[in-house]
C-alpha positions as CSV (number, residue, x, y, z in Angstrom):
1,M,13.7,9.4,-30.9
2,E,10.9,7.7,-32.9
3,D,11.5,4.4,-31.1
4,T,10.5,6.1,-27.6
5,I,7.2,7.4,-28.8
6,P,5.3,4.1,-29.3
7,S,6.7,2.8,-26.0
8,L,5.4,6.0,-24.2
9,R,1.9,5.4,-25.9
10,V,1.9,1.8,-24.8
11,A,3.0,2.5,-21.2
12,R,0.1,5.2,-20.9
13,S,-2.3,2.8,-22.4
14,R,-1.6,0.2,-19.7
15,K,-2.5,2.6,-16.9
16,L,-5.6,2.0,-14.9
17,S,-8.3,4.4,-14.9
18,P,-8.9,7.0,-12.4
19,R,-11.8,5.0,-10.7
20,A,-9.0,2.5,-9.6
21,V,-7.2,5.1,-7.5
22,P,-8.8,4.4,-4.1
23,I,-8.2,0.6,-4.5
24,V,-4.5,1.0,-5.8
25,F,-3.7,3.5,-3.1
26,A,-5.1,1.1,-0.6
27,F,-3.1,-1.7,-1.9
28,F,0.3,0.1,-2.0
29,M,-0.4,1.9,1.3
30,S,-1.3,-1.4,3.0
31,A,1.6,-3.4,1.5
32,I,4.3,-0.9,2.5
33,M,2.8,-0.4,6.0
34,A,2.2,-4.1,6.7
35,F,5.6,-4.8,5.8
36,L,7.3,-2.3,7.9
37,M,5.1,-3.2,10.8
38,C,6.0,-6.9,10.3
39,C,9.7,-6.2,10.2
40,V,9.4,-4.1,13.5
41,I,7.2,-6.4,15.4
42,V,8.9,-9.6,14.5
43,G,12.2,-8.0,15.3
44,V,11.1,-6.8,18.7
45,N,9.3,-10.1,19.7
46,T,11.7,-12.7,18.3
47,G,15.0,-10.8,17.8
48,I,16.9,-10.6,14.5
49,D,18.9,-13.5,13.6
50,A,19.2,-15.9,10.5
51,G,15.6,-16.9,10.5
52,Y,14.3,-13.1,10.6
53,P,13.6,-12.8,7.0
54,G,11.6,-15.9,7.1
55,R,9.7,-15.0,10.0
56,V,8.9,-11.6,8.5
57,L,7.6,-12.9,5.3
58,G,5.5,-15.5,7.1
59,T,3.9,-12.9,9.1
60,Y,3.5,-10.6,6.1
61,V,1.3,-13.2,4.3
62,L,-1.3,-12.7,6.9
63,A,-0.9,-9.1,7.7
64,M,-0.9,-7.7,4.1
65,P,-4.6,-9.0,3.1
66,V,-5.7,-7.9,6.5
67,A,-4.1,-4.4,6.3
68,F,-5.6,-4.0,2.6
69,L,-9.1,-4.7,3.9
70,C,-8.7,-2.5,6.9
71,V,-7.5,0.5,4.7
72,L,-10.4,0.0,2.4
73,A,-12.9,-0.3,5.4
74,V,-11.5,2.8,7.3
75,R,-11.1,5.1,4.1
76,P,-14.6,6.8,4.1
77,F,-14.1,7.6,8.0
78,V,-10.4,8.8,7.5
79,L,-11.7,11.0,4.6
80,K,-14.3,12.5,7.0
81,L,-11.6,13.2,9.7
82,V,-9.4,14.9,7.1
83,G,-12.3,16.9,5.9
84,A,-13.2,17.9,9.6
85,V,-9.4,19.1,10.1
86,C,-8.3,20.4,6.8
87,R,-9.7,23.0,4.4
88,V,-10.6,21.3,1.2
89,S,-9.7,23.4,-2.0
90,G,-12.2,24.1,-4.6
């Protein structure tokens, strides 16, 4: 039991501050969405064959940074849209 307590403290201390939440959210959201979109679009446009994974990754290299910047850029607008449609607690 004593072995797990220090490792939990180290794991907690490695976490980013709450100020990083919008950037980390944008990173993960764009990474996942860009990958899924690349899979679908490459499959539709070029088919799924032996070269499919390489084409997806080649496309993802461009799409992920663009998606990340787009998520960061549209975040304030999306927050306003959500506020206009949803009741905010508090």
